[in-house]
KOLDO-705263 format. One record per residue (C-alpha): residue number from 1; chain; x, y, z. Coordinates in pm, whole numbers, always signed. Layout:
N
   nr  kette       u       v       w
  NUM      A       X       Y       Z
...
//
This chain:
79
   nr  kette       u       v       w
    1      A      -6      -2      +7
    2      A    +134    +343     -94
    3      A    +171    +603    +177
    4      A     -27    +921    +139
    5      A    +213   +1214     +89
    6      A     +53   +1546    +179
    7      A    +204   +1872     +80
    8      A    +414   +2026    +370
    9      A    +198   +2332    +376
   10      A    -106   +2118    +463
   11      A     +76   +1898    +708
   12      A    +233   +2181    +907
   13      A      +0   +2477    +831
   14      A    +302   +2660    +678
   15      A    +260   +2994    +524
   16      A    +316   +2999    +146
   17      A    +468   +3315      -7
   18      A    +478   +3374    -386
   19      A    +660   +3685    -494
   20      A    +634   +3837    -850
   21      A    +920   +4087    -899
   22      A    +884   +4375    -664
   23      A    +521   +4443    -747
   24      A    +311   +4158    -600
   25      A    +299   +3900    -322
   26      A     +53   +3627    -285
   27      A     +26   +3479     +63
   28      A    -154   +3161    +162
   29      A    -228   +3016    +507
   30      A    -207   +3336    +707
   31      A    -406   +3388   +1031
   32      A    -479   +3755   +1042
   33      A    -367   +4113    +968
   34      A    -190   +4280   +1250
   35      A     -92   +4612   +1095
   36      A    -166   +4780    +758
   37      A     -22   +5099    +627
   38      A    +102   +5213    +289
   39      A    +463   +5133    +398
   40      A    +420   +4829    +625
   41      A    +196   +4533    +642
   42      A    +235   +4288    +927
   43      A     +47   +3944    +920
   44      A     +22   +3664   +1179
   45      A     +88   +3314   +1053
   46      A     +71   +2984   +1246
   47      A    +435   +2993   +1351
   48      A    +559   +3358   +1311
   49      A    +489   +3711   +1206
   50      A    +542   +3804    +845
   51      A    +641   +4168    +782
   52      A    +640   +4337    +445
   53      A    +804   +4685    +394
   54      A    +762   +4892     +81
   55      A    +586   +5196     -80
   56      A    +220   +5228    -171
   57      A    +139   +4885     -44
   58      A    -217   +4776     -92
   59      A    -408   +4466     -14
   60      A    -583   +4396    -343
   61      A    -794   +4113    -207
   62      A    -804   +3871     +86
   63      A   -1008   +3574    +186
   64      A    -973   +3338    +483
   65      A    -715   +3142    +291
   66      A    -512   +3386     +80
   67      A    -419   +3749     +17
   68      A    -268   +3953    -263
   69      A     -55   +4262    -176
   70      A     +64   +4502    -455
   71      A    +295   +4801    -445
   72      A    +668   +4858    -451
   73      A    +810   +4584    -218
   74      A   +1131   +4660     -38
   75      A   +1165   +4368    +200
   76      A    +991   +4077    +354
   77      A   +1094   +3925    +683
   78      A    +988   +3661    +937
   79      A    +980   +3760   +1300
//
């Protein structure tokens, strides 16, 4: 019998971050928005805080599962 191999993001509830250049970030498996300004967005994930710094940052859309952030992204860090 073959073992069922689940993706690690499902097994551990890990945050998934997809960055397109400096203009767009797609985030999956986040828990909540902690801070939101044009220059700083802070999100809570299951295991850490995700902080995005940039200019003209904007949350284009968000659902319970994913979020899209656009703007000029300078940095992304895990705290």
